[in-house]
N, C-alpha and C positions, 0 to 999 in steps of 0.2 A: 290403571293400577300398575300394569306392566311397565309403562314409561316411567312411573315414579321409582320403581325398584332399579331400573337401569340407571337413572340419574344418581341414585344413592350409591350404586356400585362404582360408577365413574368417579364420583367425588371421594369415595373411600380410597380408591386407587391413587388418586392425585394426592391425598393426604399422606399415604404411605410413602410416595415418592419424595415428598417434601420433608418427611420425618427422618430420612436416612442420613441426612447431613448433620454433622456434629455441631457446628457453630456457624451461624450466619453472620457475615460482616455487616455492620451498620455503616452506611455511607451517607454523608450529608454535605450540603453546601453551606458554607459560612460566609457572610458578607461583613467585612470590617471597613474601617476608614481607608485602608490601603487597597481594598479590592476584594475579589472573591477567592475563596480557598476551599479545596475539597478536603473533607475529613473522613478518615476510615477508622472506625472504632475510636473516635474522638481524637485521633492524631492527624496532623497535617499530612496530606498524601498528594504529592506532585507527580503527575503521570509521566513516567519515562518508558514509553511503550513502543511496541512494534506490531504492525499488521502481520500476523504469523499463523501458520498451521503446524509448524515443526521447528526444530532447532531451539526449543524452549530453554534447554540447559545453557546454551550460548547467550541467550537474552539475559539470563540471570547472571552469568559470569561477567558479562559486559557492563553490568550495572543497571540493567532495565528492571522494571518492577511490574509491567503489565503487558498483556497482549490484546489485540483486537481481532475477533472473528466475525464474519459477516452474516452468519446464519446459525440458528439454533439447531439445524440439522447436524451440526458438528459438535453437539453438546458433550461428547466424550472428551473433547479437548479441555473442558473445564477440569476434569480429573487430572489430565496431564499437566495443566497449569498449576494445580494445587500441589503436585509433587515437587515443583520448583518454587513454591511460594510466590507465584505470579497471580495477580488479579486479572480479571477478564472483562473487557467491554464486549458484551454478548449481543450480537446482531439478531434482530427479528426480521427475516427477509420478507419485505412487502413487495408485492408484484409491481413491475414497472410497465408503464404504458407503452414505452418504446419496444418492449419485448412481447407485446400483444395482450397485456392484461387490460380488461375493459371495466372501468369503474362505473359504467352505467349498468352493468350486469349485477343486479342486487344479489342474486343467488351466489355468484362467485365471490363477491365482496364479503358476504356474510360467512360463507364457508371458510374463506381465508382468515377472517377475524376470529372465528370460533376456534380454529386450529391453533392459531398463535396464542390465544388465551390459555389453552390447555398446556402449551409449551411454557408459558409464563408461570402457571401454577406448579408445574413439574420442577422448574429449575430455580425458582425465586429464592430458595434457601441455601443454594450451593455456596459454600464458604469462599469460593474463588470469584463469585460475581461482584462486579464493581458498579457497572452502569448498563442500562438497557439501551441498545442502539436500535431505534425503531425505524427501519427502512434505510436503504443506502442509495442515494442519488435517484430517488423516485421523481425528482424534478428534471432529470436529464431528458431533453427533447419531449417534454410532456405538454399537453394542452388541457387535460381534464383536471380541474382543481379539486374534484371530489376526493382525490387521493389524500388530501389533508384531513378530511373527515375520518378516514381510517387511521391515520397517524394519531389524531386526537383521541379516538375511541380506545385505542390500545394504551396510550399514555394515561388516560383517565382510569382505565382498568387497573393498570399497574399501581397508580396512586391508591386505589382502593384495597388491593390485595397484598401489596408489597411496599410498605412505608420505608424500607431499609435501603432502597437503591434508586438513585435519580434516573430520570428519563432523558433521552436525547434523540434527535433525528439528525441524519447526516445528509448534507446537500453537496452538489457538484459545483464548486466555486462559490462565489458570492455575488449577488446582485440585489438591488433594493426590492424588487418584486417578490423574490423568494422570502426575504426577511419579513416583508409586510404580510404575506400569506400565513407564515408560521406564527407570527405575533397575533394575528387576528383569529385564526381558526384552530390553533394548537396551544391554548393557554396552559395545558398540562405538561408541556415539554419544558424541562428545566434547563437544558444545555443545548446549544447549537453545535453540531459537528460539521466541520468544513473540510472538504477534500480540495486542497490547493497545491498546485505545483508552481508554475511560473508566477501565478498571481499571489503567491504567499508574500511577496515583497510589499503588497499594499493591503494585506488582509487585516492587520490590526488597526489600520486607519479606516478601512471600509466597514469593519464591524461596528464602529462607532458612527460613521457617517450615515449608515443605513438604518440606524436607530435600534440595534439590538442591545437591550439593556441587561440581559442575563449573561452568565459566563459562557465561554465557548471552549471547544477542544479542537486542535488540528488533527483530524482523524486519519488523514492521508497526506503525506508530504514527501518530497524528495527532489529529484531533478526535474527539469522541464519534461513534460510528457511528449510522446510522439505526435499528439494532436497540436502541440505548440511548436513543433520542430520546423526548421527550414528544410526545404526540399531542393534537389538539384534539377537540372533541365528536364529530366525524364521522370521526375516525381519520386525519386528515392529519398527517404527521410535521412537527414544528417544527424547521426548520433555522436555526441561528445565522447571523448575518451574517458575511461574510468577515473583517471587522475583529475581531469577537469570536474567530473561529477562529484568526486569525493570532496574537493575543495568547496564546491557549491553547497553540498549538504552541510558542511561545517559552518559556513557563513550564515546559511538560512536558519539553522538551529540557534546559533548564538544571537543573531540580530532580530529575528522575527518570531521566534517561539519563546525562548528565555527572555527576550526583550520586552515581553508583555505579560508580566506577572500580575498585573492588575485584573485582567479579565480572562486570561488564558489559563486553563487548569492543567495543561500539559499537551502531549502529542503522541501519535503513533506513526512511526516512520514506515514507508512503503518502498519495497516489499521485503520482509524478512524471509526470503525464499526465492523462487525463480518462476518465471512464466514467460511465454512468448507474447510479446506485444510490439508489433512491427519487427523487432528482432528478439532474439533469445536472451539478450543482455541488457535491455533498456532500463527497466525498473528494478530488476532483481539484484538484491544484495548478495545473493549466492548464484553460482553457476548451475547449469543443469546436472552436472556431475556431483553436486553437493559441496563444492569448494567455496569457502567464503571469500569475498572480495574486500578491497580496502574500505568499502563503505561500512563494513562491520567494525573495523578499527576506528573509523570516524565516530560511530555511535558510542563506542566505549569511551572515547575521549570526551564526547558531549555529556555522557551520563556520569562518568567517574572523575573527570577532570584530569585524566592522564592517559597516555597512549599505552597500548598493550606492550608487554615486554618484547614480544616478537611481532614485527609488522609486515604486512603484505608489500610487495613491490607495487609500483604505481606508474602506469603508462600515461605520459603527458601529451605526446604528439604522435601523429602517424601521417605518413606521406606516401604518395605513389609517383615515381619519377620526378621527385622534387616538389610536387604540388600537394598542398595540405588536404585535409579530410573534407573541407568545405567546397572544393573545386569539382568541376565536371571532369571525370577521367574517362576518356574514350580511347580504345585500342582496336587494332585489327586482330583477326583470328590468330591464335598461337603466338602473339607478340611476346617478346621477353621484356619484362618490366621489373622495376626495383622498388621494393617496399622498405621504407625506412621508419624507425620508431625511436622515440626518445622516452626514457623511463628513469624513475628514481629507484635505486636498489634498496633504499632505506637501510636497515641493519642486517641485510642478507649477504652471505658470502657466495652461495650457490643458487643459481636460478635456472629454471627449465622452461623451454619455449615450445609452443605448439601453434601451428598455423592451420586454419580451416577455411574452406571455400564453400559458400552456399549460394543458391539462386536468390534473387531478390523476391520479396513476398508481395509487396504492394497491397497490403491489407487495408481495407477501408473500415474495418470494425473499430469500435471505440467503447468507452465506458467499462473497460475490463472484460469485454466479451471474449469467449474462447477463440483462440487462433491456433491453427495447426502449424507446427514447426516443420520447415522444409528439410529434405534429406541432404546430408553432406555430399559434396562432389569431390572427385579425384582431380588432382592437378599435378603438374610437373615442377618440382623444385630444381633450380639450377645451382644456386649457391647460397649458403646461409652463413652470415657473420654475426657478431655480437649485437649489432644494432640494425641489421638489414637482412632482407631475403630477396634474392632474385628468382623469379618464377615465370613460367609461361601461362598466359591467360588461356582460357578454354578455346578449343578449335570449333566453337559454335557460337553463332550470333545470340546475344541475349544480355540480360542484366544480372550482375553478380555483386557479391559482397565478401571481401576477404577479412577474416578475423585473426588477430594474434592474441594468444593467451600466454601470460607469464606467471609462474608460481615458484614459491620457495619449497624447502624440503618438508614443510608441514602443510603444504597445499593451500596456503594463503595466496590469493590470485589477483591478477589485474587483467583487463581485457580492453581491446579497442578494435574498431572495424572501419572499413572504408569501402564505399560502393564504386563500381565501375561498369562500363558498358563495352561490349565487344560487337564490332561491326564487321561486315563482309570485306 
């Protein structure tokens, strides 16, 4: 009897949670002769989204209409998104095998599933909710296929309690085995979410080649990731300049996202924020100090069809002693070297320059796992000109990376970096 009353209490609380929201958005998928279309409250809704935890106002001002968050633990962000009339692709974080979750442990699997079901009941009527993202990259370095049973159980539960929002699971890249497993074991999944970086160029072809017959969303995309980067002779990853990355973002959106309106329901660019991933500037469309880069300008052009009135500068090339950013740069202790950079001023009259030196990180982590940012190092500046800096490399053997930051008077920024080694 006591257990009965406890269950009644729990469900009454969940009912109160779901009743506080004023109006639930009804989201459906329509299939026509020309392909799939997402409808929100019976109106076509093409996702112009960003993977984001902040800067929501800028998403809206830039022409975006949706954000993606990876976990329901950040459910307060639903309210923040509502403030700016942004919809939310809400993640349900499903344990990853590579992080130690054991899908042979029935107790842990059951506990995880029941907890997420409570989250679903609590949040299903929030007016910002657009799509449920069940799991993120659970397929990355996995071997236990039982994880798809959890994905299906949650998707099936959502179908039962929330007919207003489609279900999606998100995978790392595309391969035929993953598509096969989801088609076979997760029939309640409506949409396939794909995180694709360099492989975005073949995504719309492969989605068909591998037999996915439902719609898909590009849930993470941007520049080639550190895991796809070239490395120099001592293993330092070669990061393209912000200018190169901005051009790459523009081409990928126009050619491979907008270019597939038949099956693709839209996308979420990565990352509308900043994080350390091999470097502090690789994926982030913002810098660690909160300044936006030209990647934000690019998304405004993609979403609105026009550039912002004021644009960020854009660094296109960077060199050390005449050698470009892809070469091995080796110096002796305290050697005087010359850093050159080529940049577009765009419509800026005044620009501000900053140079920062860091030790190389050599991180082996992947999949978005947390990486600690290194501490900035002091160095000696010898001479600074409009397009160059002469400086002394450290008086200590090791591996380093020099960064240049350029910004305008409203802090729109561009960044580039170049690795080098100091020998005895």
